[in-house]
TIBA-573861 format. One record per atom (N, C-alpha, C): residue in one letter; atom name; x negated, y negated, z. Coordinates in nm, 2 decimals, always signed. Last residue first. Layout:
residues N
ATOM  r   a      xx      yy      zz
ATOM  A  CA       X       Y       Z
...
***
This chain:
residues 193
ATOM  r   a      xx      yy      zz
ATOM  Q   N   -8.36  -13.49  +10.31
ATOM  Q  CA   -8.36  -13.52  +10.18
ATOM  Q   C   -8.31  -13.66  +10.16
ATOM  S   N   -8.34  -13.42  +10.59
ATOM  S  CA   -8.47  -13.45  +10.53
ATOM  S   C   -8.47  -13.51  +10.39
ATOM  A   N   -8.10  -13.33  +10.68
ATOM  A  CA   -8.13  -13.47  +10.70
ATOM  A   C   -8.25  -13.51  +10.63
ATOM  P   N   -8.12  -13.05  +10.63
ATOM  P  CA   -8.03  -13.13  +10.55
ATOM  P   C   -8.07  -13.27  +10.57
ATOM  C   N   -8.33  -12.83  +10.64
ATOM  C  CA   -8.34  -12.96  +10.71
ATOM  C   C   -8.25  -13.05  +10.63
ATOM  S   N   -8.28  -12.59  +10.49
ATOM  S  CA   -8.31  -12.59  +10.64
ATOM  S   C   -8.30  -12.72  +10.72
ATOM  H   N   -8.20  -12.68  +10.24
ATOM  H  CA   -8.12  -12.58  +10.30
ATOM  H   C   -8.15  -12.58  +10.46
ATOM  A   N   -8.39  -12.87  +10.18
ATOM  A  CA   -8.24  -12.91  +10.18
ATOM  A   C   -8.16  -12.81  +10.25
ATOM  A   N   -8.62  -12.72  +10.19
ATOM  A  CA   -8.59  -12.82  +10.30
ATOM  A   C   -8.45  -12.86  +10.30
ATOM  E   N   -8.59  -12.55   +9.95
ATOM  E  CA   -8.60  -12.49  +10.08
ATOM  E   C   -8.57  -12.59  +10.21
ATOM  R   N   -8.58  -12.75   +9.75
ATOM  R  CA   -8.47  -12.67   +9.78
ATOM  R   C   -8.46  -12.60   +9.92
ATOM  R   N   -8.85  -12.86   +9.79
ATOM  R  CA   -8.73  -12.94   +9.82
ATOM  R   C   -8.60  -12.87   +9.84
ATOM  A   N   -8.99  -12.63   +9.73
ATOM  A  CA   -9.00  -12.69   +9.87
ATOM  A   C   -8.88  -12.78   +9.90
ATOM  N   N   -8.93  -12.61   +9.46
ATOM  N  CA   -8.90  -12.50   +9.56
ATOM  N   C   -8.90  -12.55   +9.71
ATOM  R   N   -9.05  -12.84   +9.35
ATOM  R  CA   -8.91  -12.82   +9.34
ATOM  R   C   -8.85  -12.71   +9.45
ATOM  L   N   -9.31  -12.80   +9.43
ATOM  L  CA   -9.25  -12.91   +9.49
ATOM  L   C   -9.09  -12.89   +9.47
ATOM  V   N   -9.38  -12.58   +9.28
ATOM  V  CA   -9.39  -12.57   +9.42
ATOM  V   C   -9.32  -12.68   +9.48
ATOM  P   N   -9.33  -12.68   +9.01
ATOM  P  CA   -9.25  -12.57   +9.07
ATOM  P   C   -9.26  -12.57   +9.22
ATOM  V   N   -9.30  -13.02   +8.93
ATOM  V  CA   -9.40  -12.92   +8.97
ATOM  V   C   -9.32  -12.81   +9.05
ATOM  D   N   -9.13  -13.23   +8.86
ATOM  D  CA   -9.10  -13.09   +8.80
ATOM  D   C   -9.21  -12.99   +8.84
ATOM  A   N   -9.22  -13.46   +8.95
ATOM  A  CA   -9.11  -13.40   +9.02
ATOM  A   C   -9.08  -13.26   +8.97
ATOM  D   N   -9.56  -13.51   +9.02
ATOM  D  CA   -9.45  -13.49   +8.92
ATOM  D   C   -9.34  -13.42   +8.98
ATOM  A   N   -9.63  -13.69   +9.33
ATOM  A  CA   -9.65  -13.57   +9.23
ATOM  A   C   -9.54  -13.58   +9.13
ATOM  N   N   -9.61  -13.89   +9.51
ATOM  N  CA   -9.64  -13.93   +9.38
ATOM  N   C   -9.66  -13.82   +9.28
ATOM  R   N   -9.57  -13.75   +9.75
ATOM  R  CA   -9.46  -13.84   +9.71
ATOM  R   C   -9.49  -13.90   +9.57
ATOM  W   N   -9.72  -13.56   +9.89
ATOM  W  CA   -9.69  -13.53   +9.74
ATOM  W   C   -9.59  -13.64   +9.69
ATOM  E   N   -9.72  -13.65  +10.14
ATOM  E  CA   -9.85  -13.63  +10.08
ATOM  E   C   -9.83  -13.62   +9.93
ATOM  R   N   -9.43  -13.64  +10.20
ATOM  R  CA   -9.51  -13.76  +10.21
ATOM  R   C   -9.64  -13.76  +10.14
ATOM  F   N   -9.39  -13.36  +10.17
ATOM  F  CA   -9.33  -13.45  +10.08
ATOM  F   C   -9.40  -13.59  +10.08
ATOM  F   N   -9.54  -13.27  +10.40
ATOM  F  CA   -9.57  -13.23  +10.27
ATOM  F   C   -9.52  -13.33  +10.16
ATOM  E   N   -9.40  -13.40  +10.60
ATOM  E  CA   -9.54  -13.43  +10.57
ATOM  E   C   -9.59  -13.38  +10.44
ATOM  Q   N   -9.16  -13.26  +10.58
ATOM  Q  CA   -9.16  -13.40  +10.56
ATOM  Q   C   -9.31  -13.46  +10.53
ATOM  Y   N   -9.23  -13.00  +10.64
ATOM  Y  CA   -9.18  -13.02  +10.52
ATOM  Y   C   -9.19  -13.17  +10.48
ATOM  E   N   -9.31  -13.05  +10.91
ATOM  E  CA   -9.41  -13.01  +10.81
ATOM  E   C   -9.36  -13.03  +10.67
ATOM  T   N   -9.06  -13.11  +11.02
ATOM  T  CA   -9.16  -13.21  +11.03
ATOM  T   C   -9.27  -13.18  +10.93
ATOM  C   N   -8.92  -12.87  +10.98
ATOM  C  CA   -8.88  -12.99  +10.92
ATOM  C   C   -8.98  -13.10  +10.91
ATOM  S   N   -9.07  -12.69  +11.16
ATOM  S  CA   -9.06  -12.68  +11.02
ATOM  S   C   -9.03  -12.80  +10.94
ATOM  E   N   -9.02  -12.81  +11.41
ATOM  E  CA   -9.16  -12.82  +11.36
ATOM  E   C   -9.15  -12.79  +11.20
ATOM  N   N   -8.74  -12.76  +11.41
ATOM  N  CA   -8.79  -12.90  +11.42
ATOM  N   C   -8.94  -12.91  +11.36
ATOM  M   N   -8.73  -12.47  +11.39
ATOM  M  CA   -8.68  -12.56  +11.28
ATOM  M   C   -8.73  -12.70  +11.29
ATOM  Q   N   -8.86  -12.20  +11.43
ATOM  Q  CA   -8.90  -12.33  +11.49
ATOM  Q   C   -8.86  -12.44  +11.40
ATOM  H   N   -8.83  -11.94  +11.33
ATOM  H  CA   -8.72  -12.01  +11.39
ATOM  H   C   -8.75  -12.14  +11.47
ATOM  A   N   -9.04  -11.84  +11.20
ATOM  A  CA   -9.05  -11.82  +11.35
ATOM  A   C   -8.92  -11.89  +11.41
ATOM  S   N   -8.99  -11.93  +10.96
ATOM  S  CA   -8.98  -11.78  +10.98
ATOM  S   C   -8.98  -11.76  +11.12
ATOM  K   N   -9.04  -12.20  +11.00
ATOM  K  CA   -8.92  -12.16  +10.97
ATOM  K   C   -8.90  -12.01  +10.99
ATOM  H   N   -9.33  -12.19  +11.04
ATOM  H  CA   -9.24  -12.23  +11.14
ATOM  H   C   -9.10  -12.19  +11.12
ATOM  A   N   -9.39  -12.11  +10.77
ATOM  A  CA   -9.43  -12.02  +10.89
ATOM  A   C   -9.34  -12.06  +11.00
ATOM  R   N   -9.31  -12.32  +10.62
ATOM  R  CA   -9.25  -12.20  +10.60
ATOM  R   C   -9.28  -12.11  +10.72
ATOM  A   N   -9.47  -12.54  +10.73
ATOM  A  CA   -9.32  -12.55  +10.73
ATOM  A   C   -9.26  -12.41  +10.72
ATOM  L   N   -9.72  -12.43  +10.68
ATOM  L  CA   -9.68  -12.44  +10.82
ATOM  L   C   -9.53  -12.46  +10.82
ATOM  G   N   -9.71  -12.46  +10.39
ATOM  G  CA   -9.73  -12.32  +10.45
ATOM  G   C   -9.69  -12.33  +10.60
ATOM  L   N   -9.69  -12.73  +10.37
ATOM  L  CA   -9.59  -12.65  +10.32
ATOM  L   C   -9.60  -12.51  +10.39
ATOM  H   N   -9.94  -12.79  +10.48
ATOM  H  CA   -9.83  -12.85  +10.55
ATOM  H   C   -9.71  -12.77  +10.50
ATOM  S   N  -10.09  -12.68  +10.28
ATOM  S  CA  -10.10  -12.62  +10.42
ATOM  S   C   -9.99  -12.67  +10.50
ATOM  L   N  -10.06  -12.85  +10.07
ATOM  L  CA  -10.00  -12.70  +10.06
ATOM  L   C  -10.01  -12.65  +10.20
ATOM  P   N  -10.22  -13.06  +10.15
ATOM  P  CA  -10.07  -13.08  +10.15
ATOM  P   C  -10.00  -12.94  +10.15
ATOM  L   N  -10.48  -12.91  +10.13
ATOM  L  CA  -10.43  -12.98  +10.25
ATOM  L   C  -10.28  -13.00  +10.25
ATOM  M   N  -10.53  -12.82   +9.89
ATOM  M  CA  -10.49  -12.71   +9.98
ATOM  M   C  -10.44  -12.78  +10.11
ATOM  P   N  -10.63  -13.01   +9.73
ATOM  P  CA  -10.49  -12.98   +9.71
ATOM  P   C  -10.44  -12.89   +9.82
ATOM  S   N  -10.86  -13.22   +9.89
ATOM  S  CA  -10.84  -13.08   +9.86
ATOM  S   C  -10.68  -13.06   +9.83
ATOM  T   N  -10.99  -13.44   +9.98
ATOM  T  CA  -10.90  -13.45   +9.87
ATOM  T   C  -10.85  -13.31   +9.82
ATOM  P   N  -11.17  -13.38  +10.19
ATOM  P  CA  -11.05  -13.46  +10.21
ATOM  P   C  -10.95  -13.47  +10.10
ATOM  D   N  -11.32  -13.12  +10.29
ATOM  D  CA  -11.28  -13.16  +10.15
ATOM  D   C  -11.16  -13.25  +10.16
ATOM  V   N  -11.38  -13.15  +10.56
ATOM  V  CA  -11.47  -13.06  +10.46
ATOM  V   C  -11.45  -13.10  +10.33
ATOM  G   N  -11.18  -13.29  +10.68
ATOM  G  CA  -11.31  -13.36  +10.64
ATOM  G   C  -11.40  -13.28  +10.56
ATOM  R   N  -11.00  -13.11  +10.77
ATOM  R  CA  -10.97  -13.17  +10.64
ATOM  R   C  -11.10  -13.26  +10.59
ATOM  N   N  -10.96  -12.94  +10.98
ATOM  N  CA  -11.10  -12.95  +10.93
ATOM  N   C  -11.09  -13.02  +10.78
ATOM  D   N  -10.70  -12.92  +11.06
ATOM  D  CA  -10.79  -12.97  +11.15
ATOM  D   C  -10.93  -12.99  +11.10
ATOM  L   N  -10.60  -12.79  +10.82
ATOM  L  CA  -10.57  -12.93  +10.84
ATOM  L   C  -10.66  -12.99  +10.95
ATOM  L   N  -10.71  -12.53  +10.88
ATOM  L  CA  -10.75  -12.60  +10.76
ATOM  L   C  -10.73  -12.75  +10.77
ATOM  R   N  -10.58  -12.47  +11.13
ATOM  R  CA  -10.73  -12.48  +11.11
ATOM  R   C  -10.77  -12.56  +10.99
ATOM  Q   N  -10.32  -12.46  +11.03
ATOM  Q  CA  -10.36  -12.56  +11.12
ATOM  Q   C  -10.51  -12.58  +11.12
ATOM  F   N  -10.34  -12.22  +10.88
ATOM  F  CA  -10.30  -12.34  +10.81
ATOM  F   C  -10.34  -12.47  +10.89
ATOM  E   N  -10.42  -12.05  +11.09
ATOM  E  CA  -10.51  -12.07  +10.97
ATOM  E   C  -10.48  -12.20  +10.90
ATOM  R   N  -10.19  -12.04  +11.26
ATOM  R  CA  -10.33  -12.08  +11.31
ATOM  R   C  -10.42  -12.12  +11.20
ATOM  E   N   -9.99  -11.96  +11.08
ATOM  E  CA   -9.99  -12.09  +11.14
ATOM  E   C  -10.13  -12.13  +11.18
ATOM  A   N  -10.08  -11.70  +11.03
ATOM  A  CA  -10.07  -11.79  +10.92
ATOM  A   C  -10.07  -11.94  +10.98
ATOM  G   N  -10.05  -11.58  +11.29
ATOM  G  CA  -10.19  -11.59  +11.22
ATOM  G   C  -10.19  -11.69  +11.11
ATOM  Q   N   -9.78  -11.61  +11.31
ATOM  Q  CA   -9.87  -11.68  +11.40
ATOM  Q   C  -10.00  -11.69  +11.34
ATOM  Q   N   -9.69  -11.44  +11.10
ATOM  Q  CA   -9.66  -11.60  +11.10
ATOM  Q   C   -9.75  -11.68  +11.20
ATOM  D   N   -9.75  -11.20  +10.93
ATOM  D  CA   -9.81  -11.25  +11.05
ATOM  D   C   -9.80  -11.40  +11.05
ATOM  G   N   -9.65  -11.11  +10.70
ATOM  G  CA   -9.55  -11.11  +10.80
ATOM  G   C   -9.62  -11.16  +10.94
ATOM  A   N   -9.80  -11.11  +10.47
ATOM  A  CA   -9.80  -10.99  +10.54
ATOM  A   C   -9.71  -10.99  +10.67
ATOM  D   N   -9.78  -11.38  +10.41
ATOM  D  CA   -9.71  -11.28  +10.31
ATOM  D   C   -9.70  -11.15  +10.39
ATOM  A   N   -9.94  -11.49  +10.60
ATOM  A  CA   -9.79  -11.51  +10.60
ATOM  A   C   -9.71  -11.41  +10.51
ATOM  L   N  -10.18  -11.38  +10.52
ATOM  L  CA  -10.13  -11.35  +10.65
ATOM  L   C   -9.98  -11.37  +10.65
ATOM  V   N  -10.21  -11.51  +10.27
ATOM  V  CA  -10.19  -11.37  +10.27
ATOM  V   C  -10.14  -11.31  +10.41
ATOM  T   N  -10.23  -11.78  +10.36
ATOM  T  CA  -10.12  -11.74  +10.27
ATOM  T   C  -10.10  -11.58  +10.27
ATOM  A   N  -10.46  -11.78  +10.52
ATOM  A  CA  -10.33  -11.83  +10.58
ATOM  A   C  -10.21  -11.76  +10.49
ATOM  R   N  -10.66  -11.69  +10.34
ATOM  R  CA  -10.63  -11.61  +10.45
ATOM  R   C  -10.49  -11.65  +10.51
ATOM  I   N  -10.65  -11.92  +10.16
ATOM  I  CA  -10.61  -11.78  +10.11
ATOM  I   C  -10.57  -11.69  +10.23
ATOM  Y   N  -10.74  -12.11  +10.33
ATOM  Y  CA  -10.62  -12.12  +10.28
ATOM  Y   C  -10.57  -11.99  +10.23
ATOM  V   N  -11.00  -12.01  +10.40
ATOM  V  CA  -10.90  -12.04  +10.51
ATOM  V   C  -10.77  -12.05  +10.46
ATOM  P   N  -11.13  -11.99  +10.15
ATOM  P  CA  -11.09  -11.87  +10.22
ATOM  P   C  -10.99  -11.90  +10.34
ATOM  L   N  -11.14  -12.28  +10.07
ATOM  L  CA  -11.05  -12.18  +10.00
ATOM  L   C  -11.03  -12.06  +10.08
ATOM  L   N  -11.29  -12.47  +10.20
ATOM  L  CA  -11.17  -12.43  +10.26
ATOM  L   C  -11.08  -12.33  +10.19
ATOM  V   N  -11.54  -12.48  +10.05
ATOM  V  CA  -11.44  -12.59  +10.04
ATOM  V   C  -11.30  -12.54  +10.09
ATOM  A   N  -11.76  -12.32  +10.03
ATOM  A  CA  -11.63  -12.26  +10.02
ATOM  A   C  -11.52  -12.37  +10.01
ATOM  Y   N  -11.99  -12.48  +10.03
ATOM  Y  CA  -11.97  -12.38   +9.93
ATOM  Y   C  -11.82  -12.33   +9.91
ATOM  L   N  -11.97  -12.65  +10.25
ATOM  L  CA  -11.98  -12.70  +10.12
ATOM  L   C  -11.94  -12.60  +10.02
ATOM  G   N  -11.77  -12.48  +10.50
ATOM  G  CA  -11.90  -12.55  +10.44
ATOM  G   C  -11.87  -12.59  +10.31
ATOM  L   N  -11.60  -12.33  +10.62
ATOM  L  CA  -11.58  -12.46  +10.65
ATOM  L   C  -11.70  -12.55  +10.59
ATOM  E   N  -11.67  -12.07  +10.54
ATOM  E  CA  -11.55  -12.12  +10.50
ATOM  E   C  -11.53  -12.27  +10.53
ATOM  Y   N  -11.90  -11.93  +10.63
ATOM  Y  CA  -11.91  -12.02  +10.52
ATOM  Y   C  -11.79  -12.11  +10.49
ATOM  P   N  -11.85  -11.74  +10.82
ATOM  P  CA  -11.96  -11.83  +10.83
ATOM  P   C  -11.97  -11.94  +10.74
ATOM  V   N  -11.62  -11.60  +10.69
ATOM  V  CA  -11.61  -11.68  +10.81
ATOM  V   C  -11.73  -11.77  +10.84
ATOM  A   N  -11.65  -11.42  +10.50
ATOM  A  CA  -11.63  -11.57  +10.46
ATOM  A   C  -11.64  -11.66  +10.58
ATOM  P   N  -11.65  -11.16  +10.59
ATOM  P  CA  -11.78  -11.22  +10.55
ATOM  P   C  -11.77  -11.37  +10.50
ATOM  A   N  -11.36  -11.12  +10.65
ATOM  A  CA  -11.46  -11.16  +10.76
ATOM  A   C  -11.59  -11.21  +10.71
ATOM  M   N  -11.17  -11.02  +10.48
ATOM  M  CA  -11.22  -11.16  +10.46
ATOM  M   C  -11.33  -11.20  +10.56
ATOM  A   N  -11.12  -10.77  +10.57
ATOM  A  CA  -11.18  -10.78  +10.44
ATOM  A   C  -11.24  -10.92  +10.41
ATOM  E   N  -11.03  -10.82  +10.84
ATOM  E  CA  -11.15  -10.75  +10.82
ATOM  E   C  -11.21  -10.77  +10.67
ATOM  L   N  -10.79  -10.96  +10.76
ATOM  L  CA  -10.89  -11.02  +10.83
ATOM  L   C  -11.03  -10.96  +10.83
ATOM  I   N  -10.66  -10.73  +10.65
ATOM  I  CA  -10.69  -10.84  +10.58
ATOM  I   C  -10.80  -10.93  +10.63
ATOM  Q   N  -10.64  -10.56  +10.87
ATOM  Q  CA  -10.72  -10.51  +10.75
ATOM  Q   C  -10.75  -10.63  +10.66
ATOM  D   N  -10.47  -10.71  +11.03
ATOM  D  CA  -10.59  -10.69  +11.08
ATOM  D   C  -10.69  -10.64  +10.96
ATOM  P   N  -10.23  -10.72  +10.86
ATOM  P  CA  -10.30  -10.84  +10.89
ATOM  P   C  -10.44  -10.81  +10.94
ATOM  T   N  -10.26  -10.43  +10.64
ATOM  T  CA  -10.21  -10.50  +10.76
ATOM  T   C  -10.28  -10.63  +10.78
ATOM  A   N  -10.20  -10.40  +10.28
ATOM  A  CA  -10.29  -10.40  +10.40
ATOM  A   C  -10.21  -10.47  +10.52
ATOM  G   N  -10.09  -10.37  +10.03
ATOM  G  CA  -10.01  -10.34  +10.15
ATOM  G   C  -10.09  -10.33  +10.28
ATOM  R   N  -10.24  -10.43   +9.82
ATOM  R  CA  -10.23  -10.29   +9.85
ATOM  R   C  -10.15  -10.26   +9.97
ATOM  R   N  -10.22  -10.71   +9.82
ATOM  R  CA  -10.15  -10.65   +9.72
ATOM  R   C  -10.13  -10.50   +9.74
ATOM  R   N  -10.41  -10.75  +10.04
ATOM  R  CA  -10.26  -10.77  +10.06
ATOM  R   C  -10.18  -10.70   +9.96
ATOM  A   N  -10.64  -10.68   +9.92
ATOM  A  CA  -10.60  -10.60  +10.03
ATOM  A   C  -10.45  -10.61  +10.06
ATOM  L   N  -10.65  -10.89   +9.73
ATOM  L  CA  -10.63  -10.76   +9.68
ATOM  L   C  -10.59  -10.66   +9.79
ATOM  L   N  -10.70  -11.10   +9.91
ATOM  L  CA  -10.58  -11.10   +9.82
ATOM  L   C  -10.55  -10.96   +9.77
ATOM  G   N  -10.95  -11.02  +10.03
ATOM  G  CA  -10.82  -11.04  +10.11
ATOM  G   C  -10.69  -11.04  +10.03
ATOM  A   N  -11.11  -11.01   +9.80
ATOM  A  CA  -11.08  -10.89   +9.88
ATOM  A   C  -10.96  -10.90   +9.97
ATOM  A   N  -11.13  -11.28   +9.74
ATOM  A  CA  -11.07  -11.19   +9.65
ATOM  A   C  -11.02  -11.06   +9.71
ATOM  T   N  -11.28  -11.35   +9.96
ATOM  T  CA  -11.15  -11.42   +9.93
ATOM  T   C  -11.06  -11.33   +9.84
ATOM  P   N  -11.51  -11.21   +9.95
ATOM  P  CA  -11.42  -11.18  +10.06
ATOM  P   C  -11.29  -11.24  +10.03
ATOM  R   N  -11.60  -11.31   +9.69
ATOM  R  CA  -11.58  -11.17   +9.71
ATOM  R   C  -11.49  -11.15   +9.83
ATOM  Y   N  -11.64  -11.60   +9.74
ATOM  Y  CA  -11.54  -11.54   +9.64
ATOM  Y   C  -11.51  -11.39   +9.66
ATOM  V   N  -11.81  -11.62   +9.98
ATOM  V  CA  -11.69  -11.70   +9.95
ATOM  V   C  -11.60  -11.62   +9.86
ATOM  G   N  -12.03  -11.46  +10.03
ATOM  G  CA  -11.97  -11.53  +10.14
ATOM  G   C  -11.85  -11.61  +10.11
ATOM  L   N  -12.12  -11.33   +9.80
ATOM  L  CA  -12.11  -11.26   +9.92
ATOM  L   C  -12.03  -11.33  +10.02
ATOM  N   N  -12.10  -11.55   +9.60
ATOM  N  CA  -12.05  -11.42   +9.58
ATOM  N   C  -12.02  -11.35   +9.71
ATOM  Y   N  -12.21  -11.78   +9.72
ATOM  Y  CA  -12.08  -11.79   +9.65
ATOM  Y   C  -12.02  -11.65   +9.63
ATOM  T   N  -12.45  -11.68   +9.80
ATOM  T  CA  -12.36  -11.72   +9.90
ATOM  T   C  -12.22  -11.73   +9.83
ATOM  S   N  -12.60  -11.42   +9.62
ATOM  S  CA  -12.55  -11.55   +9.62
ATOM  S   C  -12.45  -11.57   +9.74
ATOM  V   N  -12.74  -11.18   +9.56
ATOM  V  CA  -12.75  -11.23   +9.70
ATOM  V   C  -12.69  -11.38   +9.71
ATOM  P   N  -12.67  -11.12   +9.29
ATOM  P  CA  -12.65  -11.02   +9.40
ATOM  P   C  -12.67  -11.07   +9.54
ATOM  Y   N  -12.56  -11.22   +9.04
ATOM  Y  CA  -12.59  -11.31   +9.15
ATOM  Y   C  -12.58  -11.22   +9.28
ATOM  S   N  -12.53  -11.03   +8.83
ATOM  S  CA  -12.59  -11.16   +8.80
ATOM  S   C  -12.64  -11.24   +8.92
ATOM  R   N  -12.42  -10.80   +8.96
ATOM  R  CA  -12.53  -10.79   +8.87
ATOM  R   C  -12.60  -10.93   +8.86
ATOM  D   N  -12.20  -10.92   +9.10
ATOM  D  CA  -12.30  -10.84   +9.17
ATOM  D   C  -12.43  -10.82   +9.10
ATOM  M   N  -12.06  -11.03   +8.89
ATOM  M  CA  -12.12  -11.12   +8.99
ATOM  M   C  -12.22  -11.04   +9.07
ATOM  K   N  -11.98  -10.80   +8.76
ATOM  K  CA  -12.06  -10.90   +8.69
ATOM  K   C  -12.14  -10.99   +8.79
ATOM  R   N  -11.82  -10.69   +8.97
ATOM  R  CA  -11.94  -10.62   +8.92
ATOM  R   C  -12.03  -10.71   +8.84
ATOM  Q   N  -11.61  -10.89   +8.97
ATOM  Q  CA  -11.70  -10.87   +9.09
ATOM  Q   C  -11.82  -10.79   +9.05
ATOM  L   N  -11.50  -10.86   +8.72
ATOM  L  CA  -11.57  -10.98   +8.75
ATOM  L   C  -11.67  -10.97   +8.87
ATOM  E   N  -11.39  -10.61   +8.76
ATOM  E  CA  -11.49  -10.63   +8.66
ATOM  E   C  -11.57  -10.75   +8.69
ATOM  A   N  -11.20  -10.67   +8.96
ATOM  A  CA  -11.31  -10.58   +8.99
ATOM  A   C  -11.43  -10.59   +8.89
ATOM  A   N  -11.03  -10.84   +8.80
ATOM  A  CA  -11.10  -10.89   +8.92
ATOM  A   C  -11.22  -10.81   +8.96
ATOM  E   N  -10.95  -10.65   +8.62
ATOM  E  CA  -11.03  -10.76   +8.57
ATOM  E   C  -11.10  -10.83   +8.69
ATOM  Q   N  -10.80  -10.48   +8.80
ATOM  Q  CA  -10.90  -10.43   +8.72
ATOM  Q   C  -11.00  -10.54   +8.67
ATOM  T   N  -10.60  -10.64   +8.93
ATOM  T  CA  -10.71  -10.58   +9.00
ATOM  T   C  -10.83  -10.54   +8.92
ATOM  D   N  -10.42  -10.89   +8.91
ATOM  D  CA  -10.49  -10.82   +8.81
ATOM  D   C  -10.62  -10.76   +8.87
ATOM  G   N  -10.27  -11.04   +9.09
ATOM  G  CA  -10.26  -10.89   +9.09
ATOM  G   C  -10.34  -10.82   +8.99
ATOM  V   N  -10.30  -11.30   +9.11
ATOM  V  CA  -10.19  -11.26   +9.03
ATOM  V   C  -10.18  -11.11   +9.01
ATOM  M   N  -10.53  -11.31   +9.27
ATOM  M  CA  -10.41  -11.37   +9.32
ATOM  M   C  -10.28  -11.33   +9.25
ATOM  A   N  -10.73  -11.20   +9.11
ATOM  A  CA  -10.68  -11.12   +9.22
ATOM  A   C  -10.55  -11.18   +9.29
ATOM  L   N  -10.75  -11.41   +8.93
ATOM  L  CA  -10.70  -11.28   +8.89
ATOM  L   C  -10.65  -11.19   +8.99
ATOM  A   N  -10.86  -11.61   +9.10
ATOM  A  CA  -10.73  -11.63   +9.03
ATOM  A   C  -10.66  -11.49   +8.99
ATOM  V   N  -11.10  -11.48   +9.18
ATOM  V  CA  -10.99  -11.50   +9.28
ATOM  V   C  -10.86  -11.53   +9.21
ATOM  M   N  -11.23  -11.47   +8.93
ATOM  M  CA  -11.20  -11.35   +9.01
ATOM  M   C  -11.09  -11.37   +9.11
ATOM  A   N  -11.25  -11.74   +8.87
ATOM  A  CA  -11.16  -11.66   +8.78
ATOM  A   C  -11.13  -11.52   +8.86
ATOM  Q   N  -11.43  -11.82   +9.08
ATOM  Q  CA  -11.30  -11.87   +9.07
ATOM  Q   C  -11.20  -11.79   +8.99
ATOM  G   N  -11.65  -11.64   +9.00
ATOM  G  CA  -11.58  -11.64   +9.14
ATOM  G   C  -11.44  -11.69   +9.13
ATOM  Y   N  -11.73  -11.74   +8.74
ATOM  Y  CA  -11.69  -11.60   +8.78
ATOM  Y   C  -11.60  -11.59   +8.90
ATOM  G   N  -11.78  -12.01   +8.82
ATOM  G  CA  -11.69  -11.97   +8.71
ATOM  G   C  -11.63  -11.84   +8.73
ATOM  E   N  -11.98  -11.98   +9.01
ATOM  E  CA  -11.85  -12.04   +9.05
ATOM  E   C  -11.75  -12.01   +8.95
ATOM  E   N  -12.19  -11.87   +8.86
ATOM  E  CA  -12.13  -11.79   +8.97
ATOM  E   C  -12.00  -11.85   +9.01
ATOM  S   N  -12.11  -11.97   +8.52
ATOM  S  CA  -12.18  -11.97   +8.65
ATOM  S   C  -12.11  -11.89   +8.75
ATOM  A   N  -12.12  -11.80   +8.20
ATOM  A  CA  -12.04  -11.86   +8.31
ATOM  A   C  -12.13  -11.87   +8.43
ATOM  D   N  -12.22  -11.70   +7.96
ATOM  D  CA  -12.30  -11.80   +8.04
ATOM  D   C  -12.22  -11.87   +8.15
ATOM  D   N  -12.03  -11.53   +7.88
ATOM  D  CA  -12.16  -11.48   +7.91
ATOM  D   C  -12.24  -11.57   +7.99
ATOM  S   N  -11.72  -11.65   +8.04
ATOM  S  CA  -11.81  -11.63   +7.91
ATOM  S   C  -11.94  -11.57   +7.96
ATOM  I   N  -11.41  -11.75   +8.15
ATOM  I  CA  -11.52  -11.64   +8.16
ATOM  I   C  -11.60  -11.63   +8.03
ATOM  S   N  -11.20  -11.90   +8.11
ATOM  S  CA  -11.31  -11.96   +8.17
ATOM  S   C  -11.43  -11.87   +8.18
ATOM  S   N  -11.00  -11.74   +8.00
ATOM  S  CA  -11.06  -11.84   +7.91
ATOM  S   C  -11.18  -11.91   +7.97
ATOM  R   N  -10.91  -11.60   +8.22
ATOM  R  CA  -10.98  -11.53   +8.12
ATOM  R   C  -11.05  -11.62   +8.03
ATOM  A   N  -10.78  -11.81   +8.36
ATOM  A  CA  -10.90  -11.75   +8.42
ATOM  A   C  -10.98  -11.67   +8.32
ATOM  L   N  -10.58  -11.88   +8.17
ATOM  L  CA  -10.67  -11.97   +8.21
ATOM  L   C  -10.80  -11.91   +8.27
ATOM  R   N  -10.43  -11.63   +8.17
ATOM  R  CA  -10.48  -11.69   +8.05
ATOM  R   C  -10.60  -11.79   +8.08
ATOM  R   N  -10.35  -11.61   +8.44
ATOM  R  CA  -10.43  -11.50   +8.38
ATOM  R   C  -10.51  -11.57   +8.26
ATOM  A   N  -10.19  -11.84   +8.46
ATOM  A  CA  -10.31  -11.83   +8.55
ATOM  A   C  -10.41  -11.72   +8.49
ATOM  L   N   -9.99  -11.78   +8.28
ATOM  L  CA  -10.08  -11.89   +8.26
ATOM  L   C  -10.21  -11.89   +8.34
ATOM  D   N   -9.87  -11.56   +8.42
ATOM  D  CA   -9.93  -11.54   +8.28
ATOM  D   C  -10.03  -11.66   +8.25
ATOM  S   N   -9.79  -11.69   +8.64
ATOM  S  CA   -9.89  -11.59   +8.66
ATOM  S   C   -9.96  -11.56   +8.52
ATOM  S   N   -9.60  -11.87   +8.55
ATOM  S  CA   -9.72  -11.92   +8.60
ATOM  S   C   -9.83  -11.81   +8.62
ATOM  C   N   -9.47  -11.78   +8.23
ATOM  C  CA   -9.46  -11.78   +8.37
ATOM  C   C   -9.60  -11.83   +8.42
ATOM  M   N   -9.38  -11.94   +7.94
ATOM  M  CA   -9.48  -11.87   +8.00
ATOM  M   C   -9.48  -11.88   +8.14
***
């Protein structure tokens, strides 16, 4: 089973009639991430009915899913930033735990805005105190490594790969993102392995 299929299955299994707004929101973001626009839209409608003025709905999950879906539709970096703007007041707070910052960085990188992605990944790392154990922190080092590589900033890229490997030194060796990062670093930073 590929990771997108697994993500869909896990997101769908977390949805029930008594799901919390976090449950609906996290499933909505996961489905948007794998491109399941219809199910993500259905969950958005459920959240709008059940939690019409919720910060989780209006300030965290809806704009995060909107940014992902905008990128899937081929939106420009400016359109992505506009779609995610409602999350800005909340993204460094308890409710959002850095999720909108990380998603914004990844979709900007995917849209070809490496400077914007670098800025957002660095912003996430600069605010690690919001959620010091977040898995998005080491992944931000990997995102920075890739953004620097795309900008042909190889020394900075190799430094970020090394930081990612340092933070994930105890991770299972067969985690796909780690295997891919090792392959990338071996190609770009031969001395790093």
